[in-house]
C-alpha positions, 0 to 999 in steps of 0.5 A: 962733778965735785961739790962746791957748796959753800956756807951752812948748807955744806954741813946739811949734805951727806959726806961725799955728796957729789952731783950728777953732771949736766948731761946725766940730769938732762937724761933723767929728765927724758924718762917718766917717773914710773920707769925710774921707780921700776928701775930702782926696784931691780936693785933691790936696795930698799923696800918695794913700798918705800921711797915715793909718795902716794895719792896724797901729793899730786901734781898741780902745775907742770915745769919744763921738760917730761919730768923734774929732776932736782936736789932737794933742800928739806924744811918744816912748815906749819900755817895752821897754828895761830902762834908758833914758837921760833923765828921764821927762817925764810931768809935761811931757806932761800939762801940754802936753795941759792947755794945748792943751785950755784954749787954746780958752777956758773956754767952748770947751776943745779936744779934744786926742789924745795920739799916742805914737811907739814908740821902743823896739827895733822887734824888741819893738814886740809887748811895748811898752805905753805906758798903761793905766787910770792914765795914760789916766784922767790924760790924760782929766783933763787934757783928752784925748779920745784916745790914738793909738800904734803900740805897745801899751796895756793895761786895756781893760775899765777904758777902755772903762768910762770911755766917753769916751776913744778908744783907738788902738793896735797891740794889747793887752799884759798888762805895762807893762814899763819905760814912760818918755815923753820928747821932748814935742812932737816930730814922730811917725811912727805906722804910717807916718802923720806927725803934728806937735803941733797937727795936727788928727786924725780916726779912727774904727774904720776908722782914723786920718788927719790933716787937713792944715792948709790943708784944715781949714776946707774938709774938711767941705764937701768930704765932703758934696760927695764923699758926694752924688757917692757917693750918686749911684753907689750909687743907679745901682748899686742901679738895676733898669737897672744890668744893662743896661750889660752887655747894651749892652757885649756887643752886636755892633757889626759 
């Protein structure tokens, strides 16, 4: 499917960017994220300790399906600086999310994930809060199926009641502080995971991973193949003959 992104958001996407089909995205949503990470490793396109979040980002509210599969719109946010220079870009962010969502065409709108890189004082990240019910609802209305941030969020009951928005963050914070959004489309660093606007993000309760662009149309079959290998290993481990290997190893060979 060719990209039909219009407006300023088109300039933020990599040259030759092309989304997967609706059917391909739905296939990937049936796979758990650890299996996606396993399959990525088999291609050896990046270090094995790169491309995913650590324990600093966790699932707080589950959206639809087994896993979130969505294209990223990246942005920086700060809620812990009392006065931040520049003009907040919330309208620009909402427009970018909607444009990317609509780029798949009326029959196949693309799932979008808003990726917010906390850009505040690192010593105050535990007090950061980038969105709550109002912004979450606005993102969902614009076409987002999820939000990922290395900062905080709030209004967890209301977001869980929505039932169709994935909510990944550092944790929950009661107050929103001085929230502002800027640098829409700039690459983000989320708990060590590098994300660009247009990247395909896969996530579930285990964490968040970016599927490298060159692997997106190959990754589903790779997960199927890797899972078949794991199933064979598990079958052997659960077999009544499993412990016989220890007998063989301990047999005197003199």
